C-alpha positions as CSV (number, residue, x, y, z in Angstrom):
1,X,52.6,-27.5,-99.5
2,X,52.4,-27.0,-103.3
3,X,52.7,-23.6,-104.8
4,X,50.8,-22.7,-108.0
5,X,52.8,-20.5,-110.4
6,X,51.4,-18.2,-113.0
7,X,54.4,-16.6,-114.8
8,X,52.8,-13.3,-116.0
9,X,49.7,-11.4,-116.7
10,X,49.7,-12.8,-120.2
11,X,49.9,-16.3,-118.9
12,X,47.1,-15.6,-116.4
13,X,44.8,-14.7,-119.2
14,X,45.2,-18.2,-120.7
15,X,45.4,-20.2,-117.4
16,X,41.8,-21.1,-117.6
17,X,42.6,-22.8,-121.0
18,X,45.5,-24.8,-119.6
19,X,45.4,-28.4,-120.7
20,X,48.6,-29.8,-119.1
21,X,49.4,-29.7,-115.4
22,X,53.1,-29.6,-114.6
23,X,54.0,-30.9,-111.1
24,X,57.6,-29.7,-110.5
25,X,60.3,-29.4,-107.9
26,X,60.6,-25.9,-106.6
27,X,64.2,-25.9,-107.6
28,X,63.1,-25.8,-111.2
29,X,60.5,-23.1,-110.8
30,X,62.4,-20.2,-112.2
31,X,63.6,-22.2,-115.2
32,X,60.1,-23.4,-116.0
33,X,58.6,-19.9,-115.8
34,X,61.4,-18.5,-118.0
35,X,60.8,-21.1,-120.6
36,X,57.0,-20.6,-120.5
37,X,57.3,-16.8,-120.9
38,X,60.1,-16.9,-123.5
39,X,58.1,-19.3,-125.7
40,X,54.6,-17.8,-124.9
41,X,53.3,-21.2,-124.0
42,X,49.8,-20.9,-122.6
43,X,48.7,-24.5,-122.2
44,X,50.4,-25.2,-118.8
45,X,49.4,-24.8,-115.2
46,X,52.4,-25.2,-112.8
47,X,52.4,-26.5,-109.3
48,X,55.7,-26.7,-107.5
49,X,56.6,-28.6,-104.3
50,X,59.2,-27.2,-101.9
51,X,62.7,-27.1,-103.2
52,X,64.1,-27.9,-99.7
53,X,62.7,-31.4,-100.1
54,X,66.0,-32.1,-101.8
55,X,67.1,-32.8,-98.3
56,X,64.1,-34.9,-97.3
57,X,63.1,-36.9,-100.5
58,X,60.7,-39.1,-98.5
59,X,58.3,-36.1,-98.7
60,X,58.3,-36.0,-102.5
61,X,56.1,-39.0,-103.3
62,X,53.3,-38.0,-100.8
63,X,53.4,-34.5,-102.1
64,X,53.0,-35.5,-105.7
65,X,50.3,-38.0,-104.8
66,X,48.3,-35.2,-103.0
67,X,48.4,-32.9,-106.1
68,X,47.4,-35.8,-108.4
69,X,44.5,-36.6,-106.1
70,X,43.3,-33.0,-105.8
71,X,43.5,-32.3,-109.6
72,X,42.1,-35.6,-110.9
73,X,40.0,-35.0,-113.9
74,X,40.8,-31.3,-114.3
75,X,43.4,-31.6,-117.1
76,X,43.9,-33.5,-120.3
77,X,47.3,-34.7,-119.0
78,X,49.7,-34.2,-116.2
79,X,53.5,-34.2,-116.5
80,X,56.0,-34.5,-113.6
81,X,59.2,-32.5,-113.6
82,X,61.2,-34.5,-111.1
83,X,63.9,-37.1,-111.5
84,X,63.9,-40.0,-109.2
85,X,65.5,-37.5,-106.8
86,X,66.3,-40.0,-104.0
87,X,62.9,-41.6,-103.8
88,X,64.3,-45.0,-104.5
89,X,61.9,-45.8,-107.3
90,X,58.8,-44.9,-105.3
91,X,58.0,-41.9,-107.4
92,X,58.0,-44.1,-110.6
93,X,55.8,-46.6,-108.9
94,X,53.3,-44.0,-108.0
95,X,53.3,-42.5,-111.5
96,X,53.0,-45.9,-113.1
97,X,49.9,-46.6,-111.0
98,X,48.4,-43.2,-111.9
99,X,49.3,-43.4,-115.6
100,X,51.4,-40.2,-115.4
101,X,54.7,-39.5,-117.2
102,X,57.7,-37.7,-115.8
103,X,60.8,-36.3,-117.4
104,X,63.5,-38.9,-118.0
105,X,66.5,-39.0,-115.7
106,X,67.6,-39.7,-112.1
107,X,67.8,-36.0,-111.2
108,X,67.9,-32.5,-112.7
109,X,71.7,-32.6,-113.2
110,X,71.2,-35.3,-115.7
111,X,68.4,-33.8,-117.7
112,X,70.0,-30.3,-117.7
113,X,73.2,-31.9,-119.0
114,X,71.4,-34.3,-121.3
115,X,70.9,-37.8,-119.9
116,X,73.2,-39.4,-122.4
117,X,76.0,-36.9,-121.8
118,X,75.6,-37.2,-118.1
119,X,75.7,-41.0,-118.1
120,X,78.8,-40.9,-120.3
121,X,80.6,-38.8,-117.7
122,X,79.3,-40.6,-114.7
123,X,82.2,-43.0,-114.3
124,X,84.7,-40.1,-114.3
125,X,82.6,-37.8,-112.1
126,X,81.3,-39.9,-109.3
127,X,83.2,-37.6,-106.9
128,X,81.7,-34.4,-108.3
129,X,79.2,-32.3,-106.3
130,X,76.9,-30.6,-108.7
131,X,75.3,-27.2,-108.6
132,X,72.6,-25.8,-110.8
133,X,71.6,-22.1,-111.0
134,X,69.2,-22.6,-108.2
135,X,71.6,-24.4,-106.0
136,X,74.3,-21.8,-106.7
137,X,71.9,-19.1,-105.7
138,X,70.6,-20.9,-102.6
139,X,73.8,-22.7,-101.6
140,X,74.1,-21.1,-98.1
141,X,70.5,-21.7,-97.2
142,X,69.9,-25.1,-98.8
143,X,73.3,-26.8,-98.4
144,X,75.4,-25.0,-95.8
145,X,72.5,-24.3,-93.4
146,X,70.3,-27.1,-94.5
147,X,73.0,-29.7,-93.6
148,X,73.8,-27.9,-90.3
149,X,77.3,-26.8,-91.4
150,X,76.7,-23.3,-90.1
151,X,76.3,-24.7,-86.6
152,X,78.6,-27.7,-86.9
153,X,81.4,-27.0,-89.4
154,X,83.2,-30.1,-88.1
155,X,80.7,-32.1,-90.1
156,X,82.1,-30.8,-93.4
157,X,84.7,-33.6,-93.6
158,X,82.0,-36.2,-92.9
159,X,79.7,-34.9,-95.6
160,X,82.2,-34.1,-98.3
161,X,85.3,-36.2,-97.7
162,X,84.6,-38.3,-100.9
163,X,84.1,-35.3,-103.2
164,X,86.9,-33.8,-105.2
165,X,85.2,-31.0,-107.1
166,X,82.2,-28.8,-107.6
167,X,80.7,-28.8,-111.1
168,X,78.5,-25.9,-111.8
169,X,75.9,-26.8,-114.5
170,X,74.7,-23.3,-115.5
171,X,71.3,-22.8,-117.1
172,X,72.0,-19.1,-117.9
173,X,75.1,-17.0,-118.4
174,X,75.3,-15.0,-115.1
175,X,78.5,-13.6,-113.7
176,X,77.1,-13.3,-110.2
177,X,76.0,-16.9,-110.1
178,X,79.4,-18.0,-111.3
179,X,81.0,-16.1,-108.4
180,X,78.5,-17.7,-106.0
181,X,79.4,-21.2,-107.3
182,X,83.1,-20.5,-107.1
183,X,82.6,-19.3,-103.5
184,X,80.7,-22.5,-102.7
185,X,83.6,-24.6,-104.0
186,X,86.0,-22.6,-101.8
187,X,83.8,-23.0,-98.8
188,X,83.7,-26.8,-99.4
189,X,87.4,-26.9,-100.0
190,X,86.9,-28.5,-103.5
191,X,88.1,-27.9,-107.0
192,X,85.8,-26.0,-109.3
193,X,84.5,-26.5,-112.8
194,X,82.1,-24.4,-114.8
195,X,79.9,-26.1,-117.5
196,X,77.1,-24.3,-119.4
197,X,74.2,-26.6,-120.2
198,X,71.3,-24.2,-120.8
199,X,67.9,-25.7,-120.1
200,X,68.8,-29.1,-121.7
201,X,66.1,-31.7,-121.9
202,X,63.8,-29.6,-119.6
203,X,63.3,-27.3,-122.6
204,X,63.0,-30.2,-125.0
205,X,60.3,-32.0,-123.0
206,X,58.3,-28.9,-122.3
207,X,58.4,-27.9,-126.0
208,X,57.0,-31.4,-126.9
209,X,54.1,-30.8,-124.6
210,X,53.4,-27.2,-125.2
């Protein structure tokens, strides 16, 4: 079920004038709202689909299609803030049919890092498990419990035997989130690396459409 976000009272005053609909993964909601408020952008409406669909990507395309159908003709343009995110090209097929653009990249790790930077590192980091601010904050609920490891810890080896390290791609400097990411790495029995990315190409693309 999509959730409509209105970042602040100031934003709400201008929501009726919004000309661009952003359809986004719920895992990006805080970052999108922060960027909208920091930059005082008033031309966006935001609808987010559940972040937990990270674990069930087959739900993403029908969810996006439903929003597109319900909002048809209401905006000058629509922009999708999802990577392919495990949809196997089906999201791109839907958006091509609808004439709607999305942010470039296979997933949020890439566009937070910068797609070119992420691609350059991909050959050396194919055994890395990535966390963003959202995933560091929600690790226990989304990853540990979401994968059933709280009930069946014996599955840890099956899920993560090919990973060697956790790479925390941080959007903001936050000591508590760093501790959470480090704790996640320990829980998974993996090495840990911190890498500050900021908002990356998420900010660049929103600025271009603001």
